[in-house]
N, CA, C and O atoms as a printed pandas DataFrame, in Angstrom:
     atom_number atom_name residue_name chain_id  residue_number  x_coord  y_coord  z_coord
0              1         N          MET        A               1   18.792  -15.102    2.210
1              2        CA          MET        A               1   17.643  -14.230    2.058
2              3         C          MET        A               1   16.669  -14.859    1.083
3              4         O          MET        A               1   17.060  -15.294    0.000
4              5         N          PHE        A               2   15.397  -14.910    1.463
5              6        CA          PHE        A               2   14.365  -15.461    0.591
6              7         C          PHE        A               2   13.588  -14.325   -0.053
7              8         O          PHE        A               2   13.091  -13.431    0.632
8              9         N          VAL        A               3   13.489  -14.367   -1.376
9             10        CA          VAL        A               3   12.691  -13.407   -2.125
10            11         C          VAL        A               3   11.663  -14.200   -2.908
11            12         O          VAL        A               3   12.012  -15.089   -3.684
12            13         N          ASP        A               4   10.398  -13.877   -2.703
13            14        CA          ASP        A               4    9.328  -14.545   -3.439
14            15         C          ASP        A               4    9.255  -13.947   -4.844
15            16         O          ASP        A               4    8.880  -12.784   -4.988
16            17         N          PRO        A               5    9.603  -14.710   -5.883
17            18        CA          PRO        A               5    9.576  -14.170   -7.242
18            19         C          PRO        A               5    8.178  -13.699   -7.659
19            20         O          PRO        A               5    8.054  -12.816   -8.509
20            21         N          GLY        A               6    7.133  -14.275   -7.074
21            22        CA          GLY        A               6    5.776  -13.855   -7.393
22            23         C          GLY        A               6    5.447  -12.460   -6.895
23            24         O          GLY        A               6    4.493  -11.842   -7.367
24            25         N          ALA        A               7    6.226  -11.958   -5.948
25            26        CA          ALA        A               7    6.005  -10.604   -5.423
26            27         C          ALA        A               7    6.544   -9.540   -6.371
27            28         O          ALA        A               7    6.224   -8.360   -6.225
28            29         N          MET        A               8    7.359   -9.948   -7.341
29            30        CA          MET        A               8    7.913   -8.995   -8.301
30            31         C          MET        A               8    6.940   -8.838   -9.463
31            32         O          MET        A               8    7.113   -9.435  -10.525
32            33         N          ARG        A               9    5.915   -8.023   -9.239
33            34        CA          ARG        A               9    4.861   -7.882  -10.241
34            35         C          ARG        A               9    4.635   -6.438  -10.684
35            36         O          ARG        A               9    3.709   -6.158  -11.445
36            37         N          THR        A              10    5.479   -5.525  -10.210
37            38        CA          THR        A              10    5.384   -4.129  -10.637
38            39         C          THR        A              10    6.347   -3.908  -11.797
39            40         O          THR        A              10    7.547   -4.151  -11.669
40            41         N          GLU        A              11    5.826   -3.453  -12.914
41            42        CA          GLU        A              11    6.653   -3.240  -14.099
42            43         C          GLU        A              11    7.260   -1.836  -14.054
43            44         O          GLU        A              11    6.539   -0.839  -14.010
44            45         N          LEU        A              12    8.587   -1.772  -14.067
45            46        CA          LEU        A              12    9.316   -0.507  -14.012
46            47         C          LEU        A              12   10.207   -0.364  -15.241
47            48         O          LEU        A              12   10.677   -1.355  -15.801
48            49         N          VAL        A              13   10.428    0.862  -15.645
49            50        CA          VAL        A              13   11.364    1.151  -16.730
50            51         C          VAL        A              13   12.660    1.646  -16.093
51            52         O          VAL        A              13   12.642    2.583  -15.295
52            53         N          LEU        A              14   13.771    1.026  -16.439
53            54        CA          LEU        A              14   15.086    1.426  -15.953
54            55         C          LEU        A              14   15.676    2.416  -16.950
55            56         O          LEU        A              14   15.752    2.133  -18.146
56            57         N          GLU        A              15   16.098    3.594  -16.445
57            58        CA          GLU        A              15   16.652    4.629  -17.316
58            59         C          GLU        A              15   18.021    5.081  -16.827
59            60         O          GLU        A              15   18.335    5.008  -15.639
60            61         N          GLN        A              16   18.834    5.554  -17.787
61            62        CA          GLN        A              16   20.172    6.049  -17.493
62            63         C          GLN        A              16   20.296    7.463  -18.046
63            64         O          GLN        A              16   19.817    7.747  -19.144
64            65         N          ALA        A              17   20.940    8.353  -17.289
65            66        CA          ALA        A              17   21.124    9.743  -17.719
66            67         C          ALA        A              17   22.318    9.865  -18.656
67            68         O          ALA        A              17   23.331    9.185  -18.493
68            69         N          THR        A              18   22.175   10.742  -19.639
69            70        CA          THR        A              18   23.261   11.067  -20.553
70            71         C          THR        A              18   23.390   12.579  -20.589
71            72         O          THR        A              18   22.402   13.282  -20.806
72            73         N          SER        A              19   24.585   13.083  -20.379
73            74        CA          SER        A              19   24.822   14.526  -20.431
74            75         C          SER        A              19   25.460   14.878  -21.763
75            76         O          SER        A              19   26.434   14.252  -22.181
76            77         N          THR        A              20   24.901   15.890  -22.431
77            78        CA          THR        A              20   25.458   16.356  -23.697
78            79         C          THR        A              20   25.721   17.858  -23.578
79            80         O          THR        A              20   24.913   18.583  -22.996
80            81         N          PRO        A              21   26.834   18.324  -24.119
81            82        CA          PRO        A              21   27.144   19.759  -24.050
82            83         C          PRO        A              21   26.050   20.582  -24.740
83            84         O          PRO        A              21   25.547   20.201  -25.797
84            85         N          ASP        A              22   25.689   21.721  -24.122
85            86        CA          ASP        A              22   24.639   22.554  -24.703
86            87         C          ASP        A              22   25.190   23.709  -25.534
87            88         O          ASP        A              22   24.417   24.517  -26.050
88            89         N          GLY        A              23   26.521   23.802  -25.674
89            90        CA          GLY        A              23   27.133   24.846  -26.492
90            91         C          GLY        A              23   27.363   26.150  -25.746
91            92         O          GLY        A              23   28.011   27.053  -26.277
92            93         N          ALA        A              24   26.852   26.269  -24.537
93            94        CA          ALA        A              24   27.018   27.494  -23.753
94            95         C          ALA        A              24   27.835   27.236  -22.492
95            96         O          ALA        A              24   27.800   28.037  -21.558
96            97         N          GLY        A              25   28.567   26.130  -22.457
97            98        CA          GLY        A              25   29.394   25.808  -21.307
98            99         C          GLY        A              25   28.721   24.898  -20.300
99           100         O          GLY        A              25   29.346   24.490  -19.320
100          101         N          GLY        A              26   27.461   24.574  -20.524
101          102        CA          GLY        A              26   26.726   23.690  -19.617
102          103         C          GLY        A              26   26.411   22.359  -20.291
103          104         O          GLY        A              26   26.954   22.028  -21.345
104          105         N          PHE        A              27   25.530   21.619  -19.662
105          106        CA          PHE        A              27   25.145   20.315  -20.189
106          107         C          PHE        A              27   23.632   20.166  -20.153
107          108         O          PHE        A              27   22.956   20.748  -19.305
108          109         N          THR        A              28   23.121   19.390  -21.073
109          110        CA          THR        A              28   21.711   19.027  -21.092
110          111         C          THR        A              28   21.619   17.560  -20.712
111          112         O          THR        A              28   22.315   16.719  -21.282
112          113         N          GLU        A              29   20.758   17.254  -19.746
113          114        CA          GLU        A              29   20.603   15.873  -19.290
114          115         C          GLU        A              29   19.394   15.241  -19.969
115          116         O          GLU        A              29   18.286   15.774  -19.908
116          117         N          THR        A              30   19.618   14.102  -20.616
117          118        CA          THR        A              30   18.528   13.344  -21.218
118          119         C          THR        A              30   18.545   11.937  -20.630
119          120         O          THR        A              30   19.599   11.421  -20.258
120          121         N          TRP        A              31   17.378   11.329  -20.552
121          122        CA          TRP        A              31   17.251    9.990  -19.985
122          123         C          TRP        A              31   16.943    8.999  -21.097
123          124         O          TRP        A              31   16.087    9.240  -21.948
124          125         N          THR        A              32   17.661    7.877  -21.073
125          126        CA          THR        A              32   17.511    6.827  -22.078
126          127         C          THR        A              32   17.022    5.559  -21.410
127          128         O          THR        A              32   17.541    5.153  -20.371
128          129         N          GLU        A              33   16.012    4.931  -22.015
129          130        CA          GLU        A              33   15.491    3.675  -21.477
130          131         C          GLU        A              33   16.494    2.553  -21.724
131          132         O          GLU        A              33   16.949    2.340  -22.848
132          133         N          ILE        A              34   16.826    1.843  -20.648
133          134        CA          ILE        A              34   17.772    0.726  -20.725
134          135         C          ILE        A              34   17.014   -0.600  -20.819
135          136         O          ILE        A              34   17.349   -1.456  -21.638
136          137         N          ALA        A              35   15.987   -0.764  -19.974
137          138        CA          ALA        A              35   15.247   -2.032  -19.930
138          139         C          ALA        A              35   13.929   -1.836  -19.191
139          140         O          ALA        A              35   13.720   -0.842  -18.496
140          141         N          THR        A              36   13.056   -2.807  -19.364
141          142        CA          THR        A              36   11.843   -2.903  -18.562
142          143         C          THR        A              36   12.026   -4.102  -17.643
143          144         O          THR        A              36   12.352   -5.197  -18.102
144          145         N          VAL        A              37   11.817   -3.897  -16.343
145          146        CA          VAL        A              37   12.029   -4.956  -15.356
146          147         C          VAL        A              37   10.790   -5.103  -14.488
147          148         O          VAL        A              37    9.996   -4.173  -14.345
148          149         N          PHE        A              38   10.643   -6.283  -13.914
149          150        CA          PHE        A              38    9.587   -6.511  -12.932
150          151         C          PHE        A              38   10.226   -6.465  -11.553
151          152         O          PHE        A              38   11.309   -7.008  -11.336
152          153         N          ALA        A              39    9.539   -5.806  -10.623
153          154        CA          ALA        A              39   10.141   -5.551   -9.321
154          155         C          ALA        A              39    9.118   -5.675   -8.207
155          156         O          ALA        A              39    7.908   -5.617   -8.428
156          157         N          ARG        A              40    9.644   -5.847   -7.001
157          158        CA          ARG        A              40    8.856   -5.728   -5.776
158          159         C          ARG        A              40    9.136   -4.334   -5.233
159          160         O          ARG        A              40   10.284   -3.991   -4.949
160          161         N          LEU        A              41    8.094   -3.538   -5.091
161          162        CA          LEU        A              41    8.215   -2.147   -4.674
162          163         C          LEU        A              41    7.644   -2.005   -3.272
163          164         O          LEU        A              41    6.456   -2.238   -3.051
164          165         N          GLN        A              42    8.503   -1.618   -2.315
165          166        CA          GLN        A              42    8.083   -1.473   -0.916
166          167         C          GLN        A              42    8.389   -0.059   -0.434
167          168         O          GLN        A              42    9.553    0.339   -0.409
168          169         N          PRO        A              43    7.359    0.716   -0.047
169          170        CA          PRO        A              43    7.640    2.021    0.549
170          171         C          PRO        A              43    8.321    1.832    1.900
171          172         O          PRO        A              43    7.923    0.962    2.675
172          173         N          ILE        A              44    9.339    2.634    2.189
173          174        CA          ILE        A              44   10.107    2.498    3.425
174          175         C          ILE        A              44    9.871    3.683    4.356
175          176         O          ILE        A              44    9.435    3.500    5.493
176          177         N          VAL        A              45   10.154    4.890    3.886
177          178        CA          VAL        A              45   10.060    6.076    4.733
178          179         C          VAL        A              45    9.301    7.170    4.000
179          180         O          VAL        A              45    9.540    7.430    2.821
180          181         N          VAL        A              46    8.381    7.807    4.718
181          182        CA          VAL        A              46    7.722    9.004    4.225
182          183         C          VAL        A              46    8.070   10.108    5.207
183          184         O          VAL        A              46    7.793    9.995    6.401
184          185         N          ARG        A              47    8.674   11.170    4.706
185          186        CA          ARG        A              47    9.168   12.235    5.561
186          187         C          ARG        A              47    8.671   13.572    5.023
187          188         O          ARG        A              47    8.551   13.766    3.813
188          189         N          GLU        A              48    8.392   14.469    5.927
189          190        CA          GLU        A              48    7.975   15.805    5.565
190          191         C          GLU        A              48    8.835   16.789    6.327
191          192         O          GLU        A              48    9.007   16.649    7.538
192          193         N          ARG        A              49    9.374   17.772    5.651
193          194        CA          ARG        A              49   10.134   18.800    6.338
194          195         C          ARG        A              49    9.780   20.153    5.724
195          196         O          ARG        A              49    9.277   20.235    4.604
196          197         N          PHE        A              50   10.050   21.184    6.468
197          198        CA          PHE        A              50    9.684   22.528    6.031
198          199         C          PHE        A              50   10.934   23.314    5.694
199          200         O          PHE        A              50   11.945   23.228    6.391
200          201         N          GLY        A              51   10.853   24.079    4.623
201          202        CA          GLY        A              51   11.981   24.901    4.226
202          203         C          GLY        A              51   11.561   25.919    3.192
203          204         O          GLY        A              51   10.823   25.598    2.261
204          205         N          ALA        A              52   12.030   27.152    3.349
205          206        CA          ALA        A              52   11.759   28.226    2.394
206          207         C          ALA        A              52   10.259   28.384    2.130
207          208         O          ALA        A              52    9.826   28.476    0.981
208          209         N          ASP        A              53    9.483   28.412    3.201
209          210        CA          ASP        A              53    8.024   28.602    3.119
210          211         C          ASP        A              53    7.324   27.540    2.289
211          212         O          ASP        A              53    6.316   27.822    1.640
212          213         N          GLN        A              54    7.842   26.336    2.304
213          214        CA          GLN        A              54    7.176   25.247    1.593
214          215         C          GLN        A              54    7.430   23.933    2.310
215          216         O          GLN        A              54    8.390   23.791    3.067
216          217         N          THR        A              55    6.554   22.984    2.056
217          218        CA          THR        A              55    6.715   21.650    2.614
218          219         C          THR        A              55    7.459   20.792    1.603
219          220         O          THR        A              55    7.056   20.701    0.444
220          221         N          LEU        A              56    8.538   20.166    2.037
221          222        CA          LEU        A              56    9.319   19.273    1.184
222          223         C          LEU        A              56    9.034   17.841    1.618
223          224         O          LEU        A              56    9.287   17.469    2.764
224          225         N          GLU        A              57    8.515   17.054    0.712
225          226        CA          GLU        A              57    8.171   15.671    1.029
226          227         C          GLU        A              57    9.182   14.732    0.402
227          228         O          GLU        A              57    9.668   14.970   -0.703
228          229         N          GLU        A              58    9.492   13.667    1.116
229          230        CA          GLU        A              58   10.443   12.678    0.630
230          231         C          GLU        A              58    9.879   11.294    0.889
231          232         O          GLU        A              58    9.452   10.985    2.002
232          233         N          VAL        A              59    9.881   10.460   -0.146
233          234        CA          VAL        A              59    9.418    9.082   -0.031
234          235         C          VAL        A              59   10.545    8.186   -0.529
235          236         O          VAL        A              59   11.041    8.367   -1.641
236          237         N          THR        A              60   10.952    7.213    0.298
237          238        CA          THR        A              60   11.965    6.254   -0.142
238          239         C          THR        A              60   11.321    4.880   -0.277
239          240         O          THR        A              60   10.377    4.542    0.437
240          241         N          HIS        A              61   11.856    4.099   -1.207
241          242        CA          HIS        A              61   11.342    2.758   -1.482
242          243         C          HIS        A              61   12.493    1.765   -1.515
243          244         O          HIS        A              61   13.642    2.129   -1.765
244          245         N          ARG        A              62   12.166    0.518   -1.261
245          246        CA          ARG        A              62   13.085   -0.597   -1.490
246          247         C          ARG        A              62   12.547   -1.314   -2.727
247          248         O          ARG        A              62   11.408   -1.780   -2.743
248          249         N          VAL        A              63   13.379   -1.392   -3.757
249          250        CA          VAL        A              63   12.999   -2.023   -5.015
250          251         C          VAL        A              63   13.850   -3.274   -5.180
251          252         O          VAL        A              63   15.078   -3.193   -5.228
252          253         N          THR        A              64   13.198   -4.429   -5.267
253          254        CA          THR        A              64   13.900   -5.703   -5.460
254          255         C          THR        A              64   13.672   -6.175   -6.889
255          256         O          THR        A              64   12.532   -6.299   -7.337
256          257         N          ILE        A              65   14.771   -6.438   -7.606
257          258        CA          ILE        A              65   14.698   -6.919   -8.986
258          259         C          ILE        A              65   15.623   -8.115   -9.155
259          260         O          ILE        A              65   16.474   -8.381   -8.306
260          261         N          ARG        A              66   15.448   -8.830  -10.258
261          262        CA          ARG        A              66   16.409   -9.884  -10.589
262          263         C          ARG        A              66   17.742   -9.216  -10.943
263          264         O          ARG        A              66   17.776   -8.097  -11.455
264          265         N          HIS        A              67   18.818   -9.915  -10.663
265          266        CA          HIS        A              67   20.159   -9.347  -10.851
266          267         C          HIS        A              67   20.382   -8.931  -12.299
267          268         O          HIS        A              67   20.067   -9.665  -13.236
268          269         N          ARG        A              68   20.931   -7.738  -12.452
269          270        CA          ARG        A              68   21.367   -7.211  -13.752
270          271         C          ARG        A              68   22.723   -6.557  -13.520
271          272         O          ARG        A              68   22.869   -5.798  -12.562
272          273         N          PRO        A              69   23.706   -6.819  -14.351
273          274        CA          PRO        A              69   25.026   -6.226  -14.125
274          275         C          PRO        A              69   25.099   -4.731  -14.441
275          276         O          PRO        A              69   26.066   -4.074  -14.056
276          277         N          ASP        A              70   24.097   -4.180  -15.136
277          278        CA          ASP        A              70   24.165   -2.788  -15.578
278          279         C          ASP        A              70   23.405   -1.800  -14.692
279          280         O          ASP        A              70   23.262   -0.639  -15.074
280          281         N          VAL        A              71   22.917   -2.214  -13.535
281          282        CA          VAL        A              71   22.187   -1.313  -12.637
282          283         C          VAL        A              71   23.177   -0.641  -11.687
283          284         O          VAL        A              71   24.017   -1.306  -11.080
284          285         N          ALA        A              72   23.070    0.686  -11.564
285          286        CA          ALA        A              72   23.998    1.439  -10.702
286          287         C          ALA        A              72   23.283    2.640  -10.098
287          288         O          ALA        A              72   22.248    3.084  -10.598
288          289         N          SER        A              73   23.852    3.155   -9.018
289          290        CA          SER        A              73   23.303    4.373   -8.444
290          291         C          SER        A              73   23.455    5.495   -9.473
291          292         O          SER        A              73   24.378    5.488  -10.287
292          293         N          GLY        A              74   22.536    6.452   -9.422
293          294        CA          GLY        A              74   22.512    7.522  -10.421
294          295         C          GLY        A              74   21.526    7.253  -11.538
295          296         O          GLY        A              74   21.154    8.171  -12.270
296          297         N          MET        A              75   21.094    6.004  -11.683
297          298        CA          MET        A              75   20.058    5.665  -12.654
298          299         C          MET        A              75   18.707    5.900  -11.989
299          300         O          MET        A              75   18.655    6.354  -10.846
300          301         N          ARG        A              76   17.620    5.599  -12.679
301          302        CA          ARG        A              76   16.293    5.738  -12.088
302          303         C          ARG        A              76   15.332    4.712  -12.661
303          304         O          ARG        A              76   15.521    4.182  -13.756
304          305         N          PHE        A              77   14.287    4.451  -11.872
305          306        CA          PHE        A              77   13.162    3.642  -12.323
306          307         C          PHE        A              77   11.999    4.586  -12.591
307          308         O          PHE        A              77   11.837    5.588  -11.896
308          309         N          VAL        A              78   11.189    4.269  -13.598
309          310        CA          VAL        A              78   10.006    5.060  -13.915
310          311         C          VAL        A              78    8.791    4.149  -13.844
311          312         O          VAL        A              78    8.785    3.051  -14.400
312          313         N          LEU        A              79    7.761    4.626  -13.150
313          314        CA          LEU        A              79    6.494    3.913  -13.019
314          315         C          LEU        A              79    5.399    4.913  -13.345
315          316         O          LEU        A              79    4.984    5.693  -12.488
316          317         N          GLY        A              80    4.932    4.887  -14.590
317          318        CA          GLY        A              80    3.945    5.876  -15.021
318          319         C          GLY        A              80    4.566    7.262  -14.994
319          320         O          GLY        A              80    5.552    7.511  -15.689
320          321         N          ASP        A              81    3.997    8.178  -14.190
321          322        CA          ASP        A              81    4.553    9.517  -14.070
322          323         C          ASP        A              81    5.443    9.670  -12.839
323          324         O          ASP        A              81    5.892   10.773  -12.526
324          325         N          ARG        A              82    5.696    8.568  -12.148
325          326        CA          ARG        A              82    6.550    8.584  -10.956
326          327         C          ARG        A              82    7.979    8.217  -11.335
327          328         O          ARG        A              82    8.207    7.326  -12.153
328          329         N          MET        A              83    8.952    8.925  -10.722
329          330        CA          MET        A              83   10.363    8.658  -10.970
330          331         C          MET        A              83   11.048    8.324   -9.649
331          332         O          MET        A              83   10.933    9.065   -8.673
332          333         N          LEU        A              84   11.760    7.203   -9.631
333          334        CA          LEU        A              84   12.456    6.738   -8.432
334          335         C          LEU        A              84   13.958    6.768   -8.704
335          336         O          LEU        A              84   14.475    5.929   -9.441
336          337         N          ALA        A              85   14.650    7.727   -8.113
337          338        CA          ALA        A              85   16.101    7.846   -8.286
338          339         C          ALA        A              85   16.791    6.758   -7.478
339          340         O          ALA        A              85   16.503    6.593   -6.293
340          341         N          ILE        A              86   17.695    6.015   -8.102
341          342        CA          ILE        A              86   18.408    4.934   -7.427
342          343         C          ILE        A              86   19.561    5.528   -6.621
343          344         O          ILE        A              86   20.464    6.155   -7.175
344          345         N          LEU        A              87   19.516    5.319   -5.294
345          346        CA          LEU        A              87   20.551    5.828   -4.394
346          347         C          LEU        A              87   21.628    4.784   -4.138
347          348         O          LEU        A              87   22.818    5.090   -4.202
348          349         N          THR        A              88   21.217    3.550   -3.847
349          350        CA          THR        A              88   22.170    2.471   -3.588
350          351         C          THR        A              88   21.691    1.191   -4.261
351          352         O          THR        A              88   20.495    0.992   -4.471
352          353         N          VAL        A              89   22.644    0.331   -4.593
353          354        CA          VAL        A              89   22.359   -0.971   -5.199
354          355         C          VAL        A              89   23.225   -2.004   -4.500
355          356         O          VAL        A              89   24.435   -1.817   -4.374
356          357         N          HIS        A              90   22.607   -3.110   -4.036
357          358        CA          HIS        A              90   23.438   -4.175   -3.461
358          359         C          HIS        A              90   22.785   -5.542   -3.668
359          360         O          HIS        A              90   21.569   -5.665   -3.817
360          361         N          ASP        A              91   23.635   -6.548   -3.672
361          362        CA          ASP        A              91   23.221   -7.948   -3.778
362          363         C          ASP        A              91   23.090   -8.460   -2.343
363          364         O          ASP        A              91   24.103   -8.618   -1.662
364          365         N          PRO        A              92   21.867   -8.723   -1.865
365          366        CA          PRO        A              92   21.667   -8.998   -0.438
366          367         C          PRO        A              92   22.393  -10.225    0.095
367          368         O          PRO        A              92   22.846  -10.218    1.240
368          369         N          ASP        A              93   22.511  -11.270   -0.701
369          370        CA          ASP        A              93   23.193  -12.469   -0.212
370          371         C          ASP        A              93   24.391  -12.856   -1.080
371          372         O          ASP        A              93   24.960  -13.936   -0.920
372          373         N          GLU        A              94   24.764  -11.973   -1.992
373          374        CA          GLU        A              94   25.919  -12.150   -2.870
374          375         C          GLU        A              94   25.893  -13.454   -3.665
375          376         O          GLU        A              94   26.921  -14.101   -3.862
376          377         N          THR        A              95   24.696  -13.821   -4.114
377          378        CA          THR        A              95   24.558  -15.008   -4.955
378          379         C          THR        A              95   24.343  -14.658   -6.420
379          380         O          THR        A              95   24.351  -15.545   -7.273
380          381         N          GLY        A              96   24.150  -13.364   -6.726
381          382        CA          GLY        A              96   23.920  -12.963   -8.111
382          383         C          GLY        A              96   22.508  -13.237   -8.590
383          384         O          GLY        A              96   22.257  -13.267   -9.795
384          385         N          ARG        A              97   21.572  -13.438   -7.653
385          386        CA          ARG        A              97   20.183  -13.701   -8.051
386          387         C          ARG        A              97   19.312  -12.454   -8.042
387          388         O          ARG        A              97   18.488  -12.268   -8.937
388          389         N          TYR        A              98   19.487  -11.598   -7.038
389          390        CA          TYR        A              98   18.629  -10.425   -6.870
390          391         C          TYR        A              98   19.463   -9.192   -6.557
391          392         O          TYR        A              98   20.603   -9.296   -6.104
392          393         N          LEU        A              99   18.883   -8.029   -6.803
393          394        CA          LEU        A              99   19.453   -6.757   -6.394
394          395         C          LEU        A              99   18.404   -6.004   -5.591
395          396         O          LEU        A              99   17.217   -6.038   -5.916
396          397         N          ILE        A             100   18.845   -5.330   -4.549
397          398        CA          ILE        A             100   17.965   -4.455   -3.789
398          399         C          ILE        A             100   18.457   -3.031   -4.002
399          400         O          ILE        A             100   19.618   -2.713   -3.745
400          401         N          CYS        A             101   17.557   -2.186   -4.475
401          402        CA          CYS        A             101   17.881   -0.790   -4.739
402          403         C          CYS        A             101   17.112    0.085   -3.756
403          404         O          CYS        A             101   15.898   -0.056   -3.607
404          405         N          ARG        A             102   17.824    0.989   -3.087
405          406        CA          ARG        A             102   17.150    1.976   -2.251
406          407         C          ARG        A             102   16.946    3.194   -3.130
407          408         O          ARG        A             102   17.895    3.692   -3.736
408          409         N          THR        A             103   15.704    3.680   -3.205
409          410        CA          THR        A             103   15.368    4.764   -4.109
410          411         C          THR        A             103   14.699    5.921   -3.382
411          412         O          THR        A             103   14.163    5.752   -2.287
412          413         N          ARG        A             104   14.734    7.079   -3.990
413          414        CA          ARG        A             104   14.010    8.253   -3.491
414          415         C          ARG        A             104   13.090    8.717   -4.620
415          416         O          ARG        A             104   13.523    8.913   -5.755
416          417         N          GLU        A             105   11.837    8.882   -4.288
417          418        CA          GLU        A             105   10.872    9.316   -5.291
418          419         C          GLU        A             105   11.080   10.802   -5.582
419          420         O          GLU        A             105   11.175   11.617   -4.664
420          421         N          GLN        A             106   11.150   11.143   -6.866
421          422        CA          GLN        A             106   11.390   12.509   -7.284
422          423         C          GLN        A             106   10.086   13.180   -7.704
423          424         O          GLN        A             106    9.179   12.528   -8.222
424          425         N          GLY        A             107   10.005   14.470   -7.478
425          426        CA          GLY        A             107    8.894   15.245   -8.004
426          427         C          GLY        A             107    7.575   15.080   -7.300
427          428         O          GLY        A             107    6.527   15.366   -7.879
428          429         N          ARG        A             108    7.598   14.622   -6.055
429          430        CA          ARG        A             108    6.334   14.471   -5.312
430          431         C          ARG        A             108    6.450   15.174   -4.015
431          432         O          ARG        A             108    5.503   15.177   -3.228
C-alpha cells in the first residue's frame, strides 16, 4: 500500500477517555489529550436516517496516520470543534509504518 506522506497535512488531537467514580454509583467521563498527529482525512459515508421525529446524520471518515502503538478503538480525534470517534484501527500492510482508523463524527 502506498501512502503519500505529503497528504497527511490535517492536524488532529488524539484523546483518550478516563472514567472516574462520581460518588453516586456512576462515572464521569473526561477526555485527556495524548498527542497531536498529522493525518490524511477522507470522508467515506454520509448517511441520514429518521427516528423519533428527528433526522439523525452520520458521517464516517478514514483517517491515515503514522504508526503509533498507543492508538486504539474507543479513543477519538479532535479537529477544532469536530470530534471523530475511533471505531477501528489497523495496519494496512503490516509494516508498522501507517495506521488507518475508521471514525464516526460525533455531534453533527
